[in-house]
Kinemage of the C-alpha trace (Angstrom):
@kinemage 1
@onewidth
@group {chain A} dominant
@subgroup {mainchain}
@vectorlist {calphas} color= white
{ca unk a 1} P 70.143 230.906 50.905
{ca unk a 2} L 72.958 228.702 52.517
{ca unk a 3} L 76.381 229.853 51.376
{ca unk a 4} L 79.780 228.443 52.353
{ca unk a 5} L 83.010 230.286 52.809
{ca unk a 6} L 86.788 229.475 53.657
{ca unk a 7} L 89.104 231.451 55.865
{ca unk a 8} L 92.666 230.693 56.626
{ca unk a 9} L 92.754 227.099 55.634
{ca unk a 10} L 93.036 224.633 52.565
{ca unk a 11} L 89.835 222.853 52.754
{ca unk a 12} L 86.821 222.346 50.035
{ca unk a 13} L 83.452 221.218 51.523
{ca unk a 14} L 81.913 218.672 49.093
{ca unk a 15} L 78.241 217.810 49.128
{ca unk a 16} L 76.788 221.419 49.465
{ca unk a 17} L 73.502 220.385 47.531
{ca unk a 18} L 72.876 217.472 49.806
{ca unk a 19} L 73.878 219.542 52.924
{ca unk a 20} L 71.322 222.287 52.107
{ca unk a 21} L 68.605 219.816 51.524
{ca unk a 22} L 69.358 218.253 54.818
{ca unk a 23} L 69.554 221.554 56.686
{ca unk a 24} L 66.234 222.777 55.178
{ca unk a 25} L 64.658 219.467 56.340
{ca unk a 26} L 65.990 220.044 59.843
{ca unk a 27} L 64.594 223.609 59.913
{ca unk a 28} L 61.209 222.489 58.584
{ca unk a 29} L 61.109 219.638 60.994
{ca unk a 30} L 61.451 222.322 63.949
{ca unk a 31} L 58.778 224.559 62.212
{ca unk a 32} L 61.330 226.913 60.794
{ca unk a 33} L 62.469 228.304 57.481
{ca unk a 34} L 66.200 228.516 56.282
{ca unk a 35} L 67.068 231.868 55.560
{ca unk a 36} L 70.591 233.494 55.039
{ca unk a 37} L 72.916 231.040 56.617
{ca unk a 38} L 76.660 231.440 56.211
{ca unk a 39} L 78.862 228.364 57.115
{ca unk a 40} L 82.435 229.636 57.261
{ca unk a 41} L 85.094 226.953 57.545
{ca unk a 42} L 88.234 228.185 59.188
{ca unk a 43} L 91.413 227.254 61.087
{ca unk a 44} L 91.750 226.975 64.915
{ca unk a 45} L 93.686 230.297 64.933
{ca unk a 46} L 90.937 232.061 62.997
{ca unk a 47} L 88.224 230.777 65.261
{ca unk a 48} L 90.195 231.716 68.328
{ca unk a 49} L 90.548 235.316 67.048
{ca unk a 50} L 86.659 235.250 66.624
{ca unk a 51} L 86.165 234.003 70.100
{ca unk a 52} L 88.521 236.486 71.670
{ca unk a 53} L 87.324 239.464 69.623
{ca unk a 54} L 83.641 239.092 69.836
{ca unk a 55} L 82.867 236.821 72.759
{ca unk a 56} L 86.035 237.599 75.065
{ca unk a 57} L 86.526 233.760 75.350
{ca unk a 58} L 90.354 232.914 75.200
{ca unk a 59} L 90.107 229.237 74.054
{ca unk a 60} L 89.661 227.182 70.935
{ca unk a 61} L 86.308 225.622 70.004
{ca unk a 62} L 84.886 223.692 67.016
{ca unk a 63} L 81.979 225.975 66.332
{ca unk a 64} L 80.824 229.618 67.068
{ca unk a 65} L 77.275 230.490 66.082
{ca unk a 66} L 76.170 234.174 65.405
{ca unk a 67} L 72.352 234.208 65.442
{ca unk a 68} L 70.452 236.859 63.308
{ca unk a 69} L 67.155 235.023 63.129
{ca unk a 70} L 64.025 236.889 62.836
{ca unk a 71} L 60.629 235.122 63.735
{ca unk a 72} L 60.788 231.627 62.173
{ca unk a 73} L 63.520 232.583 59.582
{ca unk a 74} L 66.745 231.096 60.501
{ca unk a 75} L 69.634 233.334 59.667
{ca unk a 76} L 73.231 233.545 61.102
{ca unk a 77} L 76.913 232.638 60.697
{ca unk a 78} L 78.379 229.260 61.595
{ca unk a 79} L 82.103 229.585 62.021
{ca unk a 80} L 83.451 225.965 62.040
{ca unk a 81} L 87.239 225.229 62.921
{ca unk a 82} L 88.227 222.316 60.687
{ca unk a 83} L 91.140 221.774 62.773
{ca unk a 84} L 89.142 221.284 65.922
{ca unk a 85} L 86.575 218.921 63.929
{ca unk a 86} L 89.569 216.844 62.782
{ca unk a 87} L 90.853 216.638 66.438
{ca unk a 88} L 87.406 215.901 67.758
{ca unk a 89} L 87.062 213.040 65.163
{ca unk a 90} L 90.246 211.313 66.275
{ca unk a 91} L 89.410 211.803 69.965
{ca unk a 92} L 85.834 210.383 69.609
{ca unk a 93} L 86.977 207.672 67.226
{ca unk a 94} L 84.565 208.950 64.545
{ca unk a 95} L 84.939 209.798 60.823
{ca unk a 96} L 85.853 213.391 59.989
{ca unk a 97} L 82.625 213.751 57.740
{ca unk a 98} L 80.490 212.435 60.423
{ca unk a 99} L 81.829 214.819 63.231
{ca unk a 100} L 81.736 217.750 60.669
{ca unk a 101} L 78.028 217.037 59.925
{ca unk a 102} L 77.361 216.848 63.715
{ca unk a 103} L 79.064 220.261 64.146
{ca unk a 104} L 76.963 221.676 61.370
{ca unk a 105} L 73.752 220.556 62.734
{ca unk a 106} L 74.767 221.616 66.063
{ca unk a 107} L 75.060 225.180 64.863
{ca unk a 108} L 71.782 224.993 63.267
{ca unk a 109} L 70.200 223.729 66.352
{ca unk a 110} L 71.604 226.959 68.147
{ca unk a 111} L 69.893 229.055 65.461
{ca unk a 112} L 66.494 227.096 66.128
{ca unk a 113} L 66.834 228.034 69.633
{ca unk a 114} L 68.383 225.036 71.415
{ca unk a 115} L 71.228 225.767 73.924
{ca unk a 116} L 73.832 223.563 75.787
{ca unk a 117} L 74.832 225.218 78.970
{ca unk a 118} L 73.333 222.791 81.340
{ca unk a 119} L 73.543 218.977 81.387
{ca unk a 120} L 69.875 218.851 80.460
{ca unk a 121} L 70.281 221.130 77.658
{ca unk a 122} L 73.304 219.207 76.337
{ca unk a 123} L 71.268 216.021 76.592
{ca unk a 124} L 68.575 217.325 74.443
{ca unk a 125} L 70.961 218.834 71.911
{ca unk a 126} L 72.885 215.491 71.517
{ca unk a 127} L 69.644 213.905 71.010
{ca unk a 128} L 68.550 216.207 68.407
{ca unk a 129} L 71.890 215.836 66.759
{ca unk a 130} L 71.735 212.206 66.623
{ca unk a 131} L 68.159 212.274 65.221
{ca unk a 132} L 68.904 214.657 62.535
{ca unk a 133} L 72.110 212.785 61.524
{ca unk a 134} L 70.037 209.712 61.176
{ca unk a 135} L 67.763 211.602 58.657
{ca unk a 136} L 70.737 212.681 56.809
{ca unk a 137} L 71.622 209.254 55.909
{ca unk a 138} L 68.158 208.826 54.410
{ca unk a 139} L 68.581 211.738 51.894
């Protein structure tokens, strides 16, 4: 089950049903099943606290993914900073909703097993994001 939560901000995510259908499609395309996935929308300060407390990183980020997957069942927490997503959308000249969708699928791709530490991994991740974003537009 994919559930949505809000921490330390005034924001409501619209389109949960479509988003859930899309994320299940992404999972199935990667030969996985969507299990218990929590998407937690939060502020920059909230995600910074998570980053410092659990990862010992002292910087802002747009997403932190905690992976609880077992076998082919995807489970985890996706903490998404709405402040950072808005800033990224401005910086990259994209619409907020498009940037938010990119960050959401980015987190799901981490649960699937993709990483983005090297240039090669980042390139694969970006191609996967682009592909699945194009599929979302067809739903």
